[in-house]
PyMOL Python script that loads the backbone (N, CA, C, O; Angstrom):
from pymol import cmd

cmd.read_pdbstr("""\
ATOM      1  N   MET A   1       7.696   6.276  -9.379  1.00  0.00           N
ATOM      2  CA  MET A   1       6.672   5.724  -8.826  1.00  0.00           C
ATOM      3  C   MET A   1       6.837   5.442  -7.824  1.00  0.00           C
ATOM      4  O   MET A   1       6.108   5.897  -6.942  1.00  0.00           O
ATOM      5  N   LEU A   2       8.073   4.397  -7.480  1.00  0.00           N
ATOM      6  CA  LEU A   2       8.404   3.776  -7.092  1.00  0.00           C
ATOM      7  C   LEU A   2       9.580   4.765  -5.207  1.00  0.00           C
ATOM      8  O   LEU A   2      10.099   4.376  -4.161  1.00  0.00           O
ATOM      9  N   SER A   3       9.461   5.473  -5.610  1.00  0.00           N
ATOM     10  CA  SER A   3      10.357   6.264  -4.626  1.00  0.00           C
ATOM     11  C   SER A   3       8.500   7.170  -3.678  1.00  0.00           C
ATOM     12  O   SER A   3       8.091   7.447  -2.551  1.00  0.00           O
ATOM     13  N   SER A   4       8.240   7.218  -4.497  1.00  0.00           N
ATOM     14  CA  SER A   4       7.096   7.658  -3.341  1.00  0.00           C
ATOM     15  C   SER A   4       6.410   6.589  -2.513  1.00  0.00           C
ATOM     16  O   SER A   4       5.742   7.097  -1.613  1.00  0.00           O
ATOM     17  N   LEU A   5       6.377   5.511  -2.535  1.00  0.00           N
ATOM     18  CA  LEU A   5       6.465   4.646  -1.134  1.00  0.00           C
ATOM     19  C   LEU A   5       8.164   3.707  -0.977  1.00  0.00           C
ATOM     20  O   LEU A   5       8.613   2.924  -0.140  1.00  0.00           O
ATOM     21  N   SER A   6       8.527   4.115  -1.848  1.00  0.00           N
ATOM     22  CA  SER A   6      10.114   3.868  -0.732  1.00  0.00           C
ATOM     23  C   SER A   6      10.484   4.701   0.021  1.00  0.00           C
ATOM     24  O   SER A   6      10.976   4.494   1.130  1.00  0.00           O
ATOM     25  N   LEU A   7      10.287   5.767  -0.505  1.00  0.00           N
ATOM     26  CA  LEU A   7      10.843   6.458   1.006  1.00  0.00           C
ATOM     27  C   LEU A   7      10.121   7.169   2.400  1.00  0.00           C
ATOM     28  O   LEU A   7      10.442   7.982   3.266  1.00  0.00           O
ATOM     29  N   ARG A   8       8.767   6.202   1.986  1.00  0.00           N
ATOM     30  CA  ARG A   8       7.990   6.848   3.212  1.00  0.00           C
ATOM     31  C   ARG A   8       8.701   5.939   4.806  1.00  0.00           C
ATOM     32  O   ARG A   8       9.586   5.121   4.556  1.00  0.00           O
ATOM     33  N   THR A   9       8.444   6.049   5.779  1.00  0.00           N
ATOM     34  CA  THR A   9       8.556   5.362   7.103  1.00  0.00           C
ATOM     35  C   THR A   9       8.156   4.423   7.322  1.00  0.00           C
ATOM     36  O   THR A   9       7.273   4.061   6.546  1.00  0.00           O
ATOM     37  N   PRO A  10       8.431   3.697   8.180  1.00  0.00           N
ATOM     38  CA  PRO A  10       7.308   2.349   8.411  1.00  0.00           C
ATOM     39  C   PRO A  10       6.051   3.392   9.701  1.00  0.00           C
ATOM     40  O   PRO A  10       5.003   3.052  10.250  1.00  0.00           O
ATOM     41  N   GLY A  11       6.593   4.271   9.723  1.00  0.00           N
ATOM     42  CA  GLY A  11       4.698   4.814  10.733  1.00  0.00           C
ATOM     43  C   GLY A  11       4.025   5.706  10.084  1.00  0.00           C
ATOM     44  O   GLY A  11       2.895   6.103  10.369  1.00  0.00           O
ATOM     45  N   GLY A  12       5.214   6.307   8.507  1.00  0.00           N
ATOM     46  CA  GLY A  12       4.347   7.558   7.497  1.00  0.00           C
ATOM     47  C   GLY A  12       3.482   6.549   6.311  1.00  0.00           C
ATOM     48  O   GLY A  12       2.566   6.918   5.576  1.00  0.00           O
ATOM     49  N   LEU A  13       4.150   5.076   6.411  1.00  0.00           N
ATOM     50  CA  LEU A  13       3.296   4.504   5.945  1.00  0.00           C
ATOM     51  C   LEU A  13       2.267   3.962   6.839  1.00  0.00           C
ATOM     52  O   LEU A  13       1.201   3.889   6.227  1.00  0.00           O
ATOM     53  N   ARG A  14       2.156   3.469   8.303  1.00  0.00           N
ATOM     54  CA  ARG A  14       1.188   3.095   8.974  1.00  0.00           C
ATOM     55  C   ARG A  14       0.072   4.359   9.182  1.00  0.00           C
ATOM     56  O   ARG A  14      -1.032   4.178   9.696  1.00  0.00           O
ATOM     57  N   TYR A  15       0.425   5.310   8.825  1.00  0.00           N
ATOM     58  CA  TYR A  15      -0.545   6.781   8.913  1.00  0.00           C
ATOM     59  C   TYR A  15      -1.119   6.829   7.247  1.00  0.00           C
ATOM     60  O   TYR A  15      -2.306   6.524   7.130  1.00  0.00           O
ATOM     61  N   SER A  16      -0.108   7.314   5.498  1.00  0.00           N
ATOM     62  CA  SER A  16      -0.934   6.643   4.916  1.00  0.00           C
ATOM     63  C   SER A  16      -1.779   5.806   4.721  1.00  0.00           C
ATOM     64  O   SER A  16      -2.635   5.891   3.841  1.00  0.00           O
ATOM     65  N   LEU A  17      -1.630   4.689   5.681  1.00  0.00           N
ATOM     66  CA  LEU A  17      -3.288   3.660   4.760  1.00  0.00           C
ATOM     67  C   LEU A  17      -4.228   4.045   5.464  1.00  0.00           C
ATOM     68  O   LEU A  17      -5.414   3.969   5.145  1.00  0.00           O
ATOM     69  N   SER A  18      -3.482   4.810   7.210  1.00  0.00           N
ATOM     70  CA  SER A  18      -5.409   5.140   7.529  1.00  0.00           C
ATOM     71  C   SER A  18      -6.261   5.465   7.107  1.00  0.00           C
ATOM     72  O   SER A  18      -7.452   5.216   7.290  1.00  0.00           O
ATOM     73  N   TYR A  19      -5.196   6.699   5.832  1.00  0.00           N
ATOM     74  CA  TYR A  19      -6.209   8.120   5.803  1.00  0.00           C
ATOM     75  C   TYR A  19      -5.376   8.295   4.611  1.00  0.00           C
ATOM     76  O   TYR A  19      -4.623   9.268   4.566  1.00  0.00           O
ATOM     77  N   PRO A  20      -5.467   6.819   2.897  1.00  0.00           N
ATOM     78  CA  PRO A  20      -5.335   6.773   1.810  1.00  0.00           C
ATOM     79  C   PRO A  20      -5.539   8.370   0.913  1.00  0.00           C
ATOM     80  O   PRO A  20      -6.690   8.501   0.495  1.00  0.00           O
ATOM     81  N   CYS A  21      -4.944   9.114   0.704  1.00  0.00           N
ATOM     82  CA  CYS A  21      -5.210  10.778  -0.014  1.00  0.00           C
ATOM     83  C   CYS A  21      -4.477  10.469  -1.831  1.00  0.00           C
ATOM     84  O   CYS A  21      -5.005  11.046  -2.781  1.00  0.00           O
ATOM     85  N   ASP A  22      -3.371   9.601  -2.027  1.00  0.00           N
ATOM     86  CA  ASP A  22      -3.052   9.665  -3.128  1.00  0.00           C
ATOM     87  C   ASP A  22      -3.306   8.303  -4.277  1.00  0.00           C
ATOM     88  O   ASP A  22      -4.342   8.071  -3.653  1.00  0.00           O
ATOM     89  N   ALA A  23      -3.299   7.377  -5.206  1.00  0.00           N
ATOM     90  CA  ALA A  23      -3.534   6.039  -5.719  1.00  0.00           C
ATOM     91  C   ALA A  23      -2.557   5.360  -4.731  1.00  0.00           C
ATOM     92  O   ALA A  23      -3.201   4.822  -3.830  1.00  0.00           O
ATOM     93  N   HIS A  24      -1.392   5.222  -4.610  1.00  0.00           N
ATOM     94  CA  HIS A  24      -1.229   4.399  -4.434  1.00  0.00           C
ATOM     95  C   HIS A  24      -1.232   3.879  -2.666  1.00  0.00           C
ATOM     96  O   HIS A  24      -0.932   2.692  -2.532  1.00  0.00           O
ATOM     97  N   THR A  25      -1.583   4.764  -1.142  1.00  0.00           N
ATOM     98  CA  THR A  25      -1.994   4.058  -1.040  1.00  0.00           C
ATOM     99  C   THR A  25      -3.114   3.825  -1.027  1.00  0.00           C
ATOM    100  O   THR A  25      -3.273   3.521   0.156  1.00  0.00           O
ATOM    101  N   ARG A  26      -4.519   3.695  -1.722  1.00  0.00           N
ATOM    102  CA  ARG A  26      -5.783   3.659  -1.372  1.00  0.00           C
ATOM    103  C   ARG A  26      -5.613   2.204  -2.976  1.00  0.00           C
ATOM    104  O   ARG A  26      -6.652   1.916  -3.571  1.00  0.00           O
ATOM    105  N   ALA A  27      -4.418   1.596  -3.354  1.00  0.00           N
ATOM    106  CA  ALA A  27      -4.117   1.144  -3.697  1.00  0.00           C
ATOM    107  C   ALA A  27      -4.096  -0.516  -2.996  1.00  0.00           C
ATOM    108  O   ALA A  27      -4.781  -1.532  -3.112  1.00  0.00           O
ATOM    109  N   LEU A  28      -2.534   0.032  -2.004  1.00  0.00           N
ATOM    110  CA  LEU A  28      -2.195  -0.683  -1.432  1.00  0.00           C
ATOM    111  C   LEU A  28      -3.107  -1.457  -0.371  1.00  0.00           C
ATOM    112  O   LEU A  28      -3.051  -2.651  -0.077  1.00  0.00           O
ATOM    113  N   LYS A  29      -4.201  -0.192   0.269  1.00  0.00           N
ATOM    114  CA  LYS A  29      -5.123  -0.227   1.079  1.00  0.00           C
ATOM    115  C   LYS A  29      -5.848  -1.724   1.119  1.00  0.00           C
ATOM    116  O   LYS A  29      -5.973  -2.643   1.929  1.00  0.00           O
ATOM    117  N   ALA A  30      -6.286  -1.386  -0.359  1.00  0.00           N
ATOM    118  CA  ALA A  30      -7.606  -2.117  -1.627  1.00  0.00           C
ATOM    119  C   ALA A  30      -7.373  -4.175  -1.722  1.00  0.00           C
ATOM    120  O   ALA A  30      -7.960  -5.253  -1.812  1.00  0.00           O
ATOM    121  N   CYS A  31      -5.923  -3.426  -1.602  1.00  0.00           N
ATOM    122  CA  CYS A  31      -5.534  -5.986  -1.779  1.00  0.00           C
ATOM    123  C   CYS A  31      -5.435  -6.547   0.158  1.00  0.00           C
ATOM    124  O   CYS A  31      -5.358  -7.719   0.529  1.00  0.00           O
ATOM    125  N   GLY A  32      -5.463  -5.565   0.887  1.00  0.00           N
ATOM    126  CA  GLY A  32      -4.542  -5.924   2.013  1.00  0.00           C
ATOM    127  C   GLY A  32      -5.770  -6.675   2.580  1.00  0.00           C
ATOM    128  O   GLY A  32      -6.939  -6.328   2.409  1.00  0.00           O
ATOM    129  N   ARG A  33      -5.262  -7.959   3.412  1.00  0.00           N
ATOM    130  CA  ARG A  33      -6.757  -8.901   3.395  1.00  0.00           C
ATOM    131  C   ARG A  33      -5.983  -8.967   5.251  1.00  0.00           C
ATOM    132  O   ARG A  33      -4.833  -9.051   5.680  1.00  0.00           O
ATOM    133  N   LYS A  34      -7.656  -8.851   6.030  1.00  0.00           N
ATOM    134  CA  LYS A  34      -7.283  -8.371   7.310  1.00  0.00           C
ATOM    135  C   LYS A  34      -7.808 -10.115   7.753  1.00  0.00           C
ATOM    136  O   LYS A  34      -8.776 -10.747   7.330  1.00  0.00           O
ATOM    137  N   ILE A  35      -6.542 -10.596   8.935  1.00  0.00           N
ATOM    138  CA  ILE A  35      -6.973 -12.098   8.889  1.00  0.00           C
ATOM    139  C   ILE A  35      -6.734 -11.751  10.477  1.00  0.00           C
ATOM    140  O   ILE A  35      -5.725 -11.151  10.846  1.00  0.00           O
ATOM    141  N   GLY A  36      -7.848 -12.226  11.456  1.00  0.00           N
ATOM    142  CA  GLY A  36      -8.370 -11.861  12.606  1.00  0.00           C
ATOM    143  C   GLY A  36      -7.844 -10.043  12.870  1.00  0.00           C
ATOM    144  O   GLY A  36      -8.171  -9.102  12.146  1.00  0.00           O
ATOM    145  N   ARG A  37      -7.282 -10.001  13.669  1.00  0.00           N
ATOM    146  CA  ARG A  37      -6.968  -8.492  14.168  1.00  0.00           C
ATOM    147  C   ARG A  37      -5.486  -7.972  13.595  1.00  0.00           C
ATOM    148  O   ARG A  37      -4.759  -7.210  14.232  1.00  0.00           O
ATOM    149  N   ARG A  38      -5.169  -8.518  12.287  1.00  0.00           N
ATOM    150  CA  ARG A  38      -3.760  -8.541  11.261  1.00  0.00           C
ATOM    151  C   ARG A  38      -4.487  -8.192  10.069  1.00  0.00           C
ATOM    152  O   ARG A  38      -5.620  -8.317   9.605  1.00  0.00           O
ATOM    153  N   VAL A  39      -3.213  -7.633   9.720  1.00  0.00           N
ATOM    154  CA  VAL A  39      -3.732  -6.870   8.402  1.00  0.00           C
ATOM    155  C   VAL A  39      -2.438  -7.710   7.335  1.00  0.00           C
ATOM    156  O   VAL A  39      -1.379  -7.889   7.935  1.00  0.00           O
ATOM    157  N   TYR A  40      -2.470  -8.208   5.857  1.00  0.00           N
ATOM    158  CA  TYR A  40      -1.333  -9.100   5.125  1.00  0.00           C
ATOM    159  C   TYR A  40      -1.736  -8.307   3.906  1.00  0.00           C
ATOM    160  O   TYR A  40      -2.837  -8.369   3.359  1.00  0.00           O
ATOM    161  N   TYR A  41      -1.236  -7.939   3.729  1.00  0.00           N
ATOM    162  CA  TYR A  41      -1.052  -7.688   2.101  1.00  0.00           C
ATOM    163  C   TYR A  41      -0.118  -8.491   0.975  1.00  0.00           C
ATOM    164  O   TYR A  41       1.021  -8.258   1.381  1.00  0.00           O
ATOM    165  N   PRO A  42       0.003  -9.282  -0.181  1.00  0.00           N
ATOM    166  CA  PRO A  42       0.316 -10.423  -0.539  1.00  0.00           C
ATOM    167  C   PRO A  42       1.573  -9.321  -1.475  1.00  0.00           C
ATOM    168  O   PRO A  42       1.285  -8.383  -2.218  1.00  0.00           O
ATOM    169  N   ALA A  43       2.481  -9.651  -1.245  1.00  0.00           N
ATOM    170  CA  ALA A  43       3.588  -9.917  -2.432  1.00  0.00           C
ATOM    171  C   ALA A  43       3.323  -9.748  -3.783  1.00  0.00           C
ATOM    172  O   ALA A  43       3.989  -8.965  -4.460  1.00  0.00           O
ATOM    173  N   ALA A  44       2.496 -10.348  -4.198  1.00  0.00           N
ATOM    174  CA  ALA A  44       2.238 -10.641  -6.002  1.00  0.00           C
ATOM    175  C   ALA A  44       1.338  -8.714  -6.077  1.00  0.00           C
ATOM    176  O   ALA A  44       1.378  -7.939  -7.033  1.00  0.00           O
ATOM    177  N   GLU A  45       0.922  -8.583  -5.260  1.00  0.00           N
ATOM    178  CA  GLU A  45      -0.355  -7.736  -5.707  1.00  0.00           C
ATOM    179  C   GLU A  45       0.614  -6.089  -5.381  1.00  0.00           C
ATOM    180  O   GLU A  45       0.348  -5.006  -5.903  1.00  0.00           O
ATOM    181  N   ILE A  46       1.704  -6.361  -4.417  1.00  0.00           N
ATOM    182  CA  ILE A  46       2.538  -4.498  -3.508  1.00  0.00           C
ATOM    183  C   ILE A  46       3.513  -4.780  -5.348  1.00  0.00           C
ATOM    184  O   ILE A  46       4.177  -4.082  -6.115  1.00  0.00           O
ATOM    185  N   ALA A  47       3.159  -5.816  -5.303  1.00  0.00           N
ATOM    186  CA  ALA A  47       5.209  -5.732  -7.113  1.00  0.00           C
ATOM    187  C   ALA A  47       4.247  -5.392  -7.708  1.00  0.00           C
ATOM    188  O   ALA A  47       4.398  -4.171  -7.663  1.00  0.00           O
ATOM    189  N   ARG A  48       2.925  -5.633  -8.501  1.00  0.00           N
ATOM    190  CA  ARG A  48       1.610  -5.417  -9.725  1.00  0.00           C
ATOM    191  C   ARG A  48       1.607  -3.960  -8.976  1.00  0.00           C
ATOM    192  O   ARG A  48       2.296  -3.104  -9.531  1.00  0.00           O
ATOM    193  N   ILE A  49       1.180  -3.721  -8.240  1.00  0.00           N
ATOM    194  CA  ILE A  49       0.746  -2.490  -7.774  1.00  0.00           C
ATOM    195  C   ILE A  49       2.477  -0.578  -7.809  1.00  0.00           C
ATOM    196  O   ILE A  49       2.729   0.561  -8.202  1.00  0.00           O
ATOM    197  N   ILE A  50       2.948  -1.760  -7.050  1.00  0.00           N
ATOM    198  CA  ILE A  50       4.606  -0.193  -7.140  1.00  0.00           C
ATOM    199  C   ILE A  50       4.877  -0.745  -9.594  1.00  0.00           C
ATOM    200  O   ILE A  50       4.424  -0.030 -10.488  1.00  0.00           O
ATOM    201  N   ALA A  51       5.543  -1.862  -9.793  1.00  0.00           N
ATOM    202  CA  ALA A  51       5.145  -2.206 -11.061  1.00  0.00           C
ATOM    203  C   ALA A  51       3.572  -1.171 -12.005  1.00  0.00           C
ATOM    204  O   ALA A  51       4.242  -0.527 -12.812  1.00  0.00           O
ATOM    205  N   GLU A  52       2.666  -0.915 -12.171  1.00  0.00           N
ATOM    206  CA  GLU A  52       1.851  -0.253 -12.587  1.00  0.00           C
ATOM    207  C   GLU A  52       1.343   1.122 -11.831  1.00  0.00           C
ATOM    208  O   GLU A  52       0.177   1.514 -11.788  1.00  0.00           O
ATOM    209  N   GLY A  53       2.514   1.773 -11.236  1.00  0.00           N
ATOM    210  CA  GLY A  53       2.497   2.121 -10.438  1.00  0.00           C
ATOM    211  C   GLY A  53       1.355   3.110  -9.994  1.00  0.00           C
ATOM    212  O   GLY A  53       1.407   4.305 -10.284  1.00  0.00           O
ATOM    213  N   GLY A  54       0.094   2.432  -9.118  1.00  0.00           N
ATOM    214  CA  GLY A  54      -0.644   2.852  -7.797  1.00  0.00           C
ATOM    215  C   GLY A  54      -2.128   2.519  -8.278  1.00  0.00           C
ATOM    216  O   GLY A  54      -3.093   2.390  -7.525  1.00  0.00           O
ATOM    217  N   VAL A  55      -2.141   2.367 -10.090  1.00  0.00           N
ATOM    218  CA  VAL A  55      -2.918   1.828 -11.437  1.00  0.00           C
ATOM    219  C   VAL A  55      -4.354   0.507 -10.574  1.00  0.00           C
ATOM    220  O   VAL A  55      -3.872  -0.581 -10.263  1.00  0.00           O
ATOM    221  N   THR A  56      -4.857   0.567 -10.477  1.00  0.00           N
ATOM    222  CA  THR A  56      -5.893  -0.220  -9.707  1.00  0.00           C
ATOM    223  C   THR A  56      -6.546  -0.821 -10.273  1.00  0.00           C
ATOM    224  O   THR A  56      -7.414  -1.488  -9.711  1.00  0.00           O
TER     225      THR A  56
END
""", "prot")
cmd.dss("prot")
cmd.show_as("cartoon", "prot")
cmd.util.cbc("prot")
cmd.orient("prot")
């Protein structure tokens, strides 16, 4: 679970968030909060996604 998220490079994670194809990246993309031009991901939501294995 954790290894599929942590073994990605920043560029790889950015690409995965652009084209989500697995449960982890779909869950990550869903929790993003857009403020202006930036997208923020709450730490509590990221921790929950990692702990649950990507199930929303």
